[in-house]
C-alpha positions in Angstrom: 93.7 -74.3 45.5 97.6 -75.4 46.9 98.6 -73.2 49.9 102.3 -73.2 48.8 103.6 -69.8 47.9 104.5 -72.7 44.6 103.0 -75.9 43.2 105.1 -78.6 44.2 105.7 -80.9 40.9 107.1 -84.4 41.1 108.2 -86.2 38.3 108.9 -89.7 37.5 110.7 -91.7 34.7 109.8 -95.4 33.8 111.7 -96.3 30.7 114.7 -95.6 29.3 118.3 -92.8 28.5 115.6 -91.1 26.1 112.8 -91.4 28.2 115.0 -90.0 31.5 116.1 -87.2 29.0 112.4 -85.9 28.1 111.5 -85.9 31.8 114.4 -83.6 32.5 112.8 -81.7 29.8 109.4 -81.4 31.3 111.1 -80.6 34.7 112.9 -77.5 33.2 109.4 -76.7 31.1 108.1 -76.9 34.6 109.8 -74.3 36.5 110.3 -71.9 33.8 106.0 -71.9 34.4 106.6 -71.2 38.1 106.4 -75.1 40.4 109.2 -76.0 42.5 110.3 -79.3 41.6 110.4 -81.7 44.1 112.0 -85.5 44.7 109.2 -88.4 43.6 108.2 -90.1 46.5 107.2 -86.7 48.6 104.6 -84.8 48.8 103.2 -83.3 45.9 101.1 -81.1 44.0 101.4 -82.5 40.6 102.5 -85.6 39.6 104.0 -86.0 35.7 104.5 -89.9 35.2 106.8 -90.4 31.9 105.9 -94.1 30.6 107.3 -97.3 28.9 105.2 -99.7 27.4 108.7 -101.7 26.3 107.2 -104.9 28.8 104.2 -105.5 31.0 106.1 -104.6 33.5 106.0 -101.2 33.4 103.1 -101.0 32.8 102.0 -102.6 35.7 104.8 -100.0 37.5 103.0 -97.4 35.8 100.2 -98.2 37.5 101.7 -98.5 41.3 103.2 -95.5 40.7 100.1 -93.3 40.7 98.7 -95.2 43.2 101.8 -94.9 45.5 101.5 -90.7 45.0 97.6 -90.5 45.7 98.5 -92.8 48.9 100.7 -89.6 50.6 99.2 -86.7 48.2 95.7 -87.7 47.3 94.9 -84.4 45.7 97.8 -84.3 43.8 97.1 -83.5 40.0 97.8 -86.6 37.7 99.2 -86.4 33.9 100.5 -89.3 32.5 103.1 -89.2 29.4 105.4 -91.1 26.9 105.1 -94.9 25.6 102.4 -95.9 27.7 100.4 -93.2 27.5 100.6 -93.4 23.2 100.2 -97.2 23.1 97.5 -97.9 26.0 95.6 -95.3 26.2 92.7 -96.8 26.1 93.6 -98.6 29.4 95.2 -96.0 31.4 91.4 -94.2 30.8 90.4 -96.3 33.3 93.3 -95.7 36.2 91.9 -94.1 38.7 93.4 -91.2 39.7 94.4 -89.9 36.4 93.8 -86.0 35.0 95.4 -85.8 31.9 96.9 -88.6 29.3 98.9 -86.8 26.7 100.2 -88.9 23.9 103.4 -89.1 22.0 102.8 -85.8 19.5 102.2 -83.6 22.3 104.6 -84.7 25.1 106.9 -82.2 25.1 104.2 -79.5 25.2 102.6 -81.5 28.5 102.8 -78.4 31.0 101.0 -76.1 27.9 97.7 -78.7 28.7 97.9 -78.2 32.5 95.5 -76.4 34.2 97.3 -72.6 36.1 98.9 -73.6 38.8 96.7 -72.0 42.0 93.4 -74.2 39.9 95.7 -77.7 39.9 92.3 -79.9 41.1 91.7 -83.6 40.5 89.3 -84.6 37.5 86.1 -87.0 37.3 87.8 -88.4 34.1 90.8 -87.8 32.4 91.4 -85.2 29.3 92.8 -86.8 27.2 95.3 -84.8 24.4 96.2 -88.3 21.4 96.8 -89.2 17.9 97.4 -92.3 16.6 99.7 -90.6 14.3 102.7 -89.3 15.2 104.6 -86.5 12.5 107.5 -87.7 11.2 109.4 -83.9 10.9 112.8 -83.3 12.5 112.2 -81.8 15.5 113.1 -78.8 18.1 112.7 -79.2 21.6 111.1 -76.3 24.3 114.2 -76.9 27.1 117.2 -78.1 28.5 117.6 -81.6 29.9 119.6 -81.2 33.8 120.4 -83.9 35.9 120.9 -85.0 39.0 124.0 -87.1 37.2 127.6 -85.4 36.6 126.9 -86.8 33.3 123.5 -85.1 31.3 121.7 -87.2 28.5 121.1 -85.3 25.0 118.1 -86.3 23.2 119.6 -85.8 19.2 117.1 -88.2 17.2 113.3 -90.1 18.0 111.7 -92.9 16.3 112.2 -96.1 14.7 111.8 -97.7 11.2 113.5 -100.7 11.2 110.3 -102.6 13.0 111.5 -105.9 15.5 108.4 -108.1 15.3 109.3 -108.3 19.5 109.0 -103.8 19.8 106.5 -101.1 20.1 108.3 -98.7 19.8 107.4 -97.4 16.1 104.2 -97.7 17.6 105.2 -95.6 20.8 107.3 -93.1 18.9 106.6 -93.4 15.5 108.4 -93.2 12.7 112.7 -92.3 12.5 112.9 -88.3 13.1 116.6 -86.3 13.8 116.6 -83.3 16.3 117.7 -79.7 14.6 121.6 -80.1 15.0 120.9 -75.9 15.6 119.4 -76.7 18.6 120.7 -79.9 20.4 123.7 -77.9 20.2 121.9 -75.1 21.6 121.0 -77.3 24.4 124.3 -78.8 24.7 126.2 -75.4 25.1 123.8 -74.4 27.5 124.8 -77.7 29.7 127.8 -76.8 29.3 127.0 -73.5 31.1 126.0 -75.0 34.1 129.1 -76.9 34.5 128.4 -80.7 32.9 131.4 -82.1 31.5 129.9 -85.5 30.0 127.4 -85.6 27.5 125.4 -88.6 26.7 124.1 -88.6 23.5 120.4 -90.8 23.2 117.4 -91.2 21.0 116.1 -94.9 19.7 118.4 -95.3 16.7 120.7 -92.5 16.5 122.9 -94.3 14.3 119.8 -93.3 11.5 120.3 -89.5 12.9 120.5 -87.3 9.9 119.9 -83.7 9.9 119.9 -81.9 6.6 122.5 -83.8 5.5 124.8 -84.2 8.7 125.2 -87.1 10.0 126.4 -88.8 13.7 129.7 -87.6 13.4 129.2 -84.2 12.4 127.2 -83.8 16.0 130.4 -85.3 17.1 132.5 -83.0 15.6 129.9 -79.8 16.7 129.8 -80.8 20.0 133.6 -81.4 20.4 133.3 -77.6 19.7 132.4 -76.9 23.3 135.4 -76.2 25.0 134.1 -77.5 28.3 132.8 -81.0 26.9 134.9 -83.0 27.9 133.5 -86.0 27.2 130.3 -87.4 24.3 129.1 -90.5 25.1 127.4 -92.8 22.4 124.5 -94.6 24.0 122.8 -97.8 22.7 123.7 -97.8 18.8 122.2 -100.1 16.0 125.2 -103.0 14.7 123.9 -101.9 10.9 123.7 -98.7 11.6 127.9 -98.6 12.8 129.6 -96.7 9.7 133.4 -97.5 9.5 133.7 -93.0 10.1 132.4 -93.3 13.6 134.8 -96.5 14.6 138.0 -94.3 13.0 136.6 -91.1 14.6 136.2 -93.0 18.1 139.2 -94.6 18.1 141.2 -90.9 17.3 138.8 -88.8 19.6 140.5 -87.3 22.4 136.2 -86.7 23.8 134.9 -89.2 22.5 134.9 -91.9 24.2 135.6 -95.0 23.5 132.4 -97.3 24.1 129.4 -98.9 22.2 126.8 -100.7 23.6 125.3 -103.0 20.3 122.6 -105.1 21.3 122.7 -108.7 19.7 119.4 -110.1 21.3 120.3 -113.5 19.9 123.2 -114.9 18.1 121.3 -117.7 16.9 120.0 -116.9 12.6 116.3 -118.7 12.3 115.6 -116.3 16.5 117.6 -112.9 14.2 115.2 -113.7 11.0 112.1 -114.1 13.4 112.7 -110.9 15.3 113.3 -109.3 11.9 116.7 -108.1 12.8 118.8 -106.8 10.0 122.2 -108.9 10.7 123.2 -112.3 10.9 125.1 -113.2 13.8 128.9 -113.6 11.8 127.5 -110.0 10.1 127.8 -108.9 13.9 130.5 -110.7 14.9 132.5 -108.4 12.0 131.2 -105.6 12.9 132.8 -106.1 16.0 135.8 -107.0 14.8 136.2 -103.9 12.8 135.7 -101.7 16.2 138.6 -103.9 17.9 140.3 -103.2 14.9 139.6 -99.3 15.3 139.4 -98.6 18.9 141.9 -99.0 21.6 140.7 -99.7 24.8 137.3 -100.8 23.9 134.6 -101.3 26.0 131.9 -102.7 24.8 128.4 -103.9 26.2 125.1 -105.8 24.0 121.6 -106.6 24.7 120.5 -109.7 25.4 117.0 -111.1 24.6 115.9 -114.8 26.3 112.9 -116.6 25.2 111.8 -115.2 22.2 109.4 -117.8 20.5 110.9 -120.5 19.3 114.1 -120.2 21.3 115.2 -123.7 22.0 118.1 -125.2 23.8 119.7 -125.2 20.6 119.4 -121.6 19.7 120.1 -120.5 23.3 123.1 -122.8 23.7 124.5 -120.8 20.4 124.0 -117.2 22.0 125.3 -117.6 25.4 128.3 -119.5 23.7 128.6 -116.1 21.2 128.4 -114.0 24.2 131.1 -116.1 26.0 133.1 -115.9 23.0 133.5 -112.0 22.1 135.3 -109.1 24.1 131.8 -108.0 25.8 132.3 -106.2 29.6 128.6 -106.6 30.0 125.3 -107.4 29.1 122.1 -106.6 29.7 119.3 -109.5 29.9 115.6 -109.1 28.8 113.1 -111.6 28.8 110.8 -111.4 26.1 107.2 -110.1 27.0 104.6 -110.7 24.7 103.7 -107.0 23.5 99.6 -106.3 22.2 99.7 -105.2 18.5 103.3 -106.7 17.6 104.0 -109.7 15.2 106.1 -112.0 17.6 102.5 -112.2 19.4 101.0 -114.4 16.9 104.1 -116.2 16.6 103.6 -120.1 18.2 106.5 -122.2 20.3 106.3 -120.3 23.0 109.0 -120.2 25.9 108.3 -121.5 29.2 108.9 -119.0 31.9 110.7 -120.9 33.9 113.5 -121.7 31.1 113.2 -117.9 30.5 114.1 -117.6 34.3 116.6 -120.3 33.9 118.1 -119.2 30.7 118.2 -115.5 31.9 120.4 -116.4 35.7 122.9 -118.5 32.8 123.2 -115.3 31.2 123.6 -113.4 33.8 126.3 -115.2 35.9 128.5 -115.2 32.3 128.1 -111.7 31.9 128.6 -110.8 35.7 132.7 -112.8 35.2 132.9 -111.0 31.6 132.4 -107.5 33.6 135.1 -108.8 36.2 137.2 -109.8 33.5 137.1 -107.1 32.1 137.9 -104.4 34.8 140.9 -107.9 36.1 142.6 -106.3 33.4 143.1 -102.6 34.0 144.2 -103.4 37.7 148.1 -102.0 38.1 147.0 -99.5 35.1 146.4 -95.7 34.9 143.0 -94.8 34.0 141.0 -91.0 34.2 137.3 -90.9 35.4 134.4 -88.6 36.2 133.3 -88.5 39.7 129.6 -88.5 40.5 128.4 -87.7 43.4 127.4 -91.4 44.4 129.1 -91.9 47.8 129.3 -95.3 49.0 131.0 -97.1 52.4 133.6 -94.4 51.8 134.4 -94.5 48.8 133.4 -92.3 46.0 132.4 -93.7 42.4 133.3 -92.5 39.2 133.3 -93.8 35.3 136.4 -93.9 32.6 135.4 -93.7 28.9 134.6 -97.2 27.8 132.5 -97.3 31.1 135.4 -98.8 33.9 133.3 -98.5 37.0 136.0 -97.6 39.6 136.2 -96.1 43.5 138.5 -94.1 45.3 138.6 -93.5 48.8 136.3 -90.6 49.4 138.6 -88.1 51.2 138.5 -85.2 49.3 137.7 -86.2 45.9 135.1 -83.8 44.7 132.0 -84.6 42.2 132.7 -83.4 39.0 136.2 -83.3 38.5 137.7 -85.9 35.9 140.8 -87.5 37.8 143.9 -90.1 37.0 143.8 -93.4 39.0 145.9 -95.7 39.2 143.8 -99.0 39.3 144.8 -101.5 42.4 141.6 -104.2 43.2 138.2 -105.4 42.4 134.8 -105.3 44.3 132.5 -106.5 42.8 132.1 -105.4 39.8 133.7 -101.9 40.4 137.7 -101.7 40.6 139.1 -99.4 43.5 141.2 -97.1 42.6 144.0 -94.5 44.2 144.5 -90.9 43.4 146.8 -90.1 41.3 147.6 -86.7 40.6 146.4 -83.4 43.1 143.0 -82.3 42.9 141.2 -80.8 40.2 139.3 -77.9 40.5 135.3 -78.6 40.1 132.7 -76.8 37.7 129.9 -75.5 39.5 126.5 -77.7 38.8 123.1 -76.3 38.0 
C-alpha cells in the first residue's frame, strides 16, 4: 500500500497530438478516481504509458520509459496502452516491469482495469486486456483533455480506411469512426469554461469526420458558437479530404485559423502509387492552388517521408524541387521505418541508411529556409498571437493563427492572452516582436 494520502499517477505520451489528447483525458479520469497526477520523470506509484508504433524508435522509447521509471520508482505499477500495446502486445508481454497491457478497444477505459489505488502492487506477469478487432461505431469519450498548454487538443475522430502501405494505423487504431457531436461539444464547453482560448482538432483522418450527416465544417460552426473559444485550429488533414466548403469557410471565418498541414510524403508519382497514396503530385499541387486562392495569409505545412523503398535519386530530386517551388512555411521530415505487417515491408529496392540520412539533411535545410522566408514576410506587419507559458531568454513565446511563432520581451505579458504585436526581426525560426496595445485581461486556466 502506498504511504501517500493520494497515490501518485504519472502519464507519458509517445506519439502524435491525438495520443496526447487521449493521455490528457486519461489523466482527468485518474484524478476523478482519486489519483494525484504528477509530472513524468519523478517518483510515482502508477505509470500510464500511451505508446506509438509508427516507427521502431517509438517502440524502443517505450521500453526505455519503463526502465527509467522503475529505476527511481521500483514499486510503480506500470500500465501500457496505445498503438504499440495493440500491434506489439506479444513483444510487450515479455518486457519486464509491465503490470497491465490495454489494447485500443479498451484504451479510454484503462482506469477501470486498475486495482484500487490502495492495492497497487507489481505483478509477476502483466494482465492483458486486448482484442484484435476494434469497434467501427462512432464513439464518446469519458473525460476532458485539460492540457498544460494554452491550446487544448480536442479529439474528434479516430481510425483510417486509407491503407497506406507504410502505415500501421489501420491495425493499431482500426477503421474510421467519428466522435458523437454532442460529446465533443460537451468537452469543448468544459475546456472553454476552464479558460482555454484555442482548440486544436485532432484525429487520424479528420477530413473524414461524419456523424449523423454532420461533417468537419459543421463541427467548426458549432464550436464557433462557444463565446470563450477564440481560435479553432485544424491539425493534419489529408489532401483528398479537403473540400471547397472548408477552404471557403477558413478564408472567411473570424475564429478558424488560416492554417493547414497537408502531408505529401513524396512528390514522385511512382513512389506515391507504391505508398498507396490517393493522389498524384499534380493533384496535390491543385489542392494547394485552391487553398491559396481561398485563404489569405495561409500558413501551410507538410510531411515528407524520405527513403521509401524504390526512392532513387530522381524520385528524391522531384520531391526536393516540389517542396522548393511551393509555399510551405515548414515541413516535417521523416525517415521511412519498416513496420512488420505493412505491405511496404515486402518491397525490394531498400534505400541505404546513409542515403536516407543525407536526403533528410537536405530537406531539413530546405525546411529551415522556407520557415525563415515565411517569417521574413511579416517583418513590419501587425499580427495577433496567443501567448504560452513558455519564457526563454527573457522573451515570452506565442503563435499566430497561421502558425507564425513569435517572441516578445517578457515585461508583464500574461500567458493565455491574445495580443496584437508588430514583427521587428527574426531569431532562427522565431519572429521577434513588440506589443502594440495595452495588456488584455487573461482567462484563468484550470
